Every structure is written in structure tokens, then in C-alpha cells.
Residue, then its C-alpha position, 0 to 999 in steps of 0.5 A: x612694276x610690270x612694264x608694258x610694251x607693244x610692237x610699236x614701242x622700242x623700249x620701256x623705262x621703269x621707275x627711276x633707278x630701276x632697270x630698263x626692260x628691253x623687248x618688243x612684242x605684239x601685246x605683253x597682255x597675252x603673257x598669261x595665255x602664253x604661260x598656260x600653253x607653255x605649261x602644257x608643252x613642258x609635259x611634252x618636252x621631256x628632253x629639255x625638262x630632264x636637262x634642266x633637272x640634270x644641269x640646273x644646279x651646276x649653271x654650266x652657262x652662267x654668265x654666257x650671253x646667248x643670241x637666239x634667232x629661232x621661231x618664237x613659239x611656245x616650244x622655243x619659249x621652253x628652250x629659252x627658259x632652259x638656257x636661262x635655267x643653265x645660267x645664260x643671259x638671253x636675247x631672242x628674235x624670230x627667224x621668220x616674219x610669220x612664225x611667232x606665236x604672240x602669246x609665247x613671246x609675251x610670256x617670255x618677255x614678261x619672265x624678263x627675257x629680251x625678245x623681239x618678235x611678233x607675227x607679221x613683221x615687215x622684212x625691215x622689222x625682222x632684220x632690225x629685230x635680229x640686229x637688237x637681239x645681237x646687241x646688248x644695251x651696253x653695245x656688246x654682243x653675244x658670246x654664243x649664237x643659236x641660229x636657224x637658217x643662219x640670219x644672225x650669223x649672216x648679219x655678223x659676218x656681212x657687217x664685219x666684212x663691210x667695215x673692212x670693205x665698205x663698198x660691199x654695201x654699195x653692191x647691187x642687191x639681187x632682191x629686196x630683202x638683201x637691199x634691206x640688209x644692206x640698208x640696215x648695215x649702212x645705218x649701223x656703220x654710220x652710227x658705229x663704224x667698228x660695231x661688228x668687229x667688236x661684236x665678232x671678237x667676243x663670239x665663241x660659236x654658233x649652233x645651227x638648226x637647219x640644213x640651209x644654215x649648215x650649207x651656209x656655214x660650210x661655204x663660209x668655212x671653205x672660203x675661210x670667211x667663218x669667224x668662229x666655230x659652228x656646231x651643225x645640230x641639224x645632222x644629229x640623228x635626233x634632230x634631222x629625223x625627228x624635226x624633218x621627217x616626223x615633224x613635217x609628217x604632222x605639221x604640213x597637213x596641219x598648215x594646208x588644212x588651217x590655211x584652206x580647209x580643203x579635203x586632201x584625200x583624192x587630190x594630186x600632190x606634188x612634193x618637190x625634193x625627197x630629203x628628209x623634209x620631203x620624206x616626212x611631207x610625202x608620207x604625210x600626204x599619202x596618210x591623207x590618201x593623196x596621190x603623191x608625186x615627187x620631183x628630185x635631182x638626186x638619183x639616190x633620193x629619186x630611187x628612194x621615192x620610187x621604192x617608197x611607192x611615190x611616182x617621180x617626175x618633174x614639175x613640168x609633168x605635174x602641171x596639168x593635174x596637180x592640185x597642191x605643190x609643196x617645196x621641200x628642197x632648201x634651194x631656190x626657183x624650185x617653182x617659178x612664176x611660169x610654172x604657176x602660170x600653167x597650173x590648173x585653176x585653184x591649185x595651192x602652192x606652199x613651202x616647207x623648206x626654210x626660205x621663201x625663195x624656193x618659190x618665185x614669189x616676186x616674180x609671181x607678183x610682177x607677172x603682167x596683169x596679175x591680180x593679188x587678193x588677200x584671203x587671210x591676213x598675217x595670222x594665217x597668210x593666204x593670197x589668191x593670184x588670178x592670171x589674165x586668162x582667169x585661172x587662179x592659184x593660192x599662195x600660202x604664207x607668202x612662200x615661207x614656211x606653211x607649217x609656221x606661217x599658217x599653223x603652229x609648226x612642229x608638236x612639242x615632243x619633236x621639238x624637245x629632240x631638236x632643242x635638247x640637241x641645241x642645249x647640248x651644243x651650247x654647252x659644248x661650244x662653252x666647254x671648248x672655247x679654244x676649238x678651231x674655227x670650223x663646222x662640227x657635229x655633236x658626239x654620237x654618244x650625245x645623240x643617244x643621250x637625247x634619245x634616252x631622255x625621251x624613251x620613258x615618255x613613250x613607254x619604251x623599254x630597251x633591250x639589253x644585250x649580254x656581253x657575249x652578244x656584244x662581243x659577237x658583233x663588236x658592239x660596245x655596251x658602253x660609250x659611243x658607237x663606232x662609225x660602222x655601227x652607227x646604223x640610223 
């Protein structure tokens, strides 16, 4: 019997004696469409498919319970099904209220994986989905976590701390989302006062996808609050460069064009931040023949931007003339409500960093006399904000990821690099259960393995050094490179 569920139903009971299918998606009838798109993407994800071929028969993750909190897209479906192919028991939630591709979620659910995600979730939905992905039907939790931005990790840690000190849940929340988290944890604590201690003791580690999530982990480790080992997937070269640089170079203009259908050529674009994400974003706008400006706080990144031919200035300097603003920093309050009140009429504002607080959305909505108008709904969120003086700005994806909120995110080949790193990280955690608590990076040799898995797809033929050449520069032919030879 094929169970049917919509986002309104919490759980589906099959015939007596059969198992309960536990998922929550928009429309399970979209599964066929999702499966077709997954079939296309598999051909563009050679790293994941090669990993299945190499390790599938060994089942290296046999019986390991894994929770994922990562954008529920077609590409993520292939990551999930690779984990399943390697033996894992998987439950999944999205890490963004707008990033789910409903047909992909339906296909994964129809294949038997417990997935809790749909495009256009409320924040209450979002955090409840994260909780459900972390909680198996018998009340147990995961052995390992795949995280993107650290929300699943945050929920475990904050819940754990609150069980030791319930007064934490009575703190004054700095924003609405924090209050929603506190309310959820209060509810869970009423239902089961020891839930998070029971969950945490069985978690062996987390593999983290993004810069922001890694920063959170490092902060917890420095404060001796981290409860389990963490693998920093973000700083693998085949993740940080491919996802952040090449991925953004493709998906930023895609998101802006789908949202606004404007010609980028000739416009002035303000890129806030020139890290890896900013580099890919600035290059994408230059490729569109826009006039590109960059803001930076770091002197080295500012020098790089200038040497790349971009004018480095402040956001305030660009306010009179910039047509498009893109935040790329992972920090907060980069574009303020005051900034938006001073922008030129019809300016476009968006974010391609992880969270929604790079842009002061709440403060914008609370601006005296502001008028908010929905142009497009949750399928491609676009809102026009008109100030009392008559000028208007357009905010894309409510300040969240524009490339996933208004488009389909990074292309499959890029995500194959990132997600192959995730698979290797999950296997690394399982193979090193006694590793001391801390934040670790994957061995450089594994980074090379990920790269090699993708070369044939691009028709690449590597040059091989002779033993004499390798000896001359001290460059080992086999094995991981020494730090001073790691030149990327």
C-alpha cells in the first residue's frame, strides 16, 4: 500500500500490522516528477554515483541513524539515497523555509525515507520539522548529523543546556525566531524532561556544510560546550571553492533573473563581502556586464577585490546609485533598514549568505509608514516595500538565500563535489567513534579523491610527473600532500 500524505498530515497509518510511514511533504503525488529530475541529476553527480559503486556493497554505514538538516533539493535527494545505499537509516529536514523542491521531497518520501520539508514553511513549521527529523518514532535520536548552518546541532545543544538549566528557556529572545525555538523547547521539556540528554548521548558527530555553521561549532568548542566531534566539510577545497565560488557564480544571477526578470547588464551591483561566496557572486555580475562594487572589512579580501578590478567602497557610498545589493558575508545587519530607506527607487536587495539576518528584514517591516506588497508568493518570494517618501525597494526571498528561494540553487555537478565530501565525512565519523571532541577537517588526500572522481566527466587528463621531477621539487607522487605543497 502506498501511503499518501500532505503537509497538513503529521503521520500516515497503513493497514494494521504494517509499518507507519513517517513523513511530511507538500504533495506525495509529485514523486514521479521528482524521480525524473533525480534521474537527470544523477548523470551530473559523478562523485556520489562513484561513491555508491565503490562502497555500496560494503555498507559502511549499516545501521547508522543519520539526521540531515540541509536544503531538500533534487541534488540532496541523491545525497540522501547515497547514504541509504551505504546502509544508513535516514531522516531529513530542510535548513531553509524556502529552499525545498517539493517534487524532490515527495520522491524521497515515496522511496521510504522520512522527510519533513516543503517550500514556504512557517518558522514554527521549520523548527518542528527539524525536531521531527531528530526524533525517531521510538523516541531515540540520530547517531550522526549532516548539518547546513548548524540548526540541528543548535537544537540539540540548546535543548541539552536547558534541561540542565530550565531558566534558559525564560530568557528574553532577541528576535521572533529565537522565541519560536524557546517555545518549542519548552513544549518538548514538558513532554519529556530528559529528551535531549537521551538524544545527545548517542550522537557521535556532525558534518557541517557551511561557513556560518563551522563558526558556530568553533565557538561552542572554544567554550567547551560542544557535545560531540564535528567535521568541517566547508573548508575542504572541493567544497568551499566549488560550492561557494563556482556555485554562486551560476546560481546568483539565476535567482535574480527568475525573481525580477531584469536585465543585469549595465546596472550597478553592490556585493557585500568578498570571501569565497562574494568572489563567485562578484564574478557572476561582471559576467553579466554589470558595474560591480564590493564592500569589505578585511584588508586582504579588499586588496583581492581591487586587484580583480572591482571598486571597493562602503554600502553608504553606493546608496545613491546602486541598482542591486547582494549580501555575502554570513554576518548580521550588513544592510540595515536605514540603508534601504536611502536606496534609489526600485533597488533590488537580496542575500546569498546563509541566514536571513544579513538584511534587517524585521526592522524594515517595522519602519514607520512602510507599505509591503507581495509580488510573488512562496514559489519565488518577491516583496515590494514602499517608503513614505514614495520610493520603493524589492526584497527577494525575504532576505534568505535568493538562489534557493527564487531559483533551484547550485547545479548538480557543483553539489556532487560538496556532497561527496559529506559522505566521506559521515564515514570518517563512523570510523573514528573514539575521536576527542573538537572540530576537524577531512584529510587532504580525501579532497583529492573527491576531485579525481569528477575529472572524467569534464574530459580531464592529468599530467603525471616522473620520479625525477617529483624528487626535484619534493612533491610526493602518492599519499597526501605536505602542507607547504597544498597549493590551492
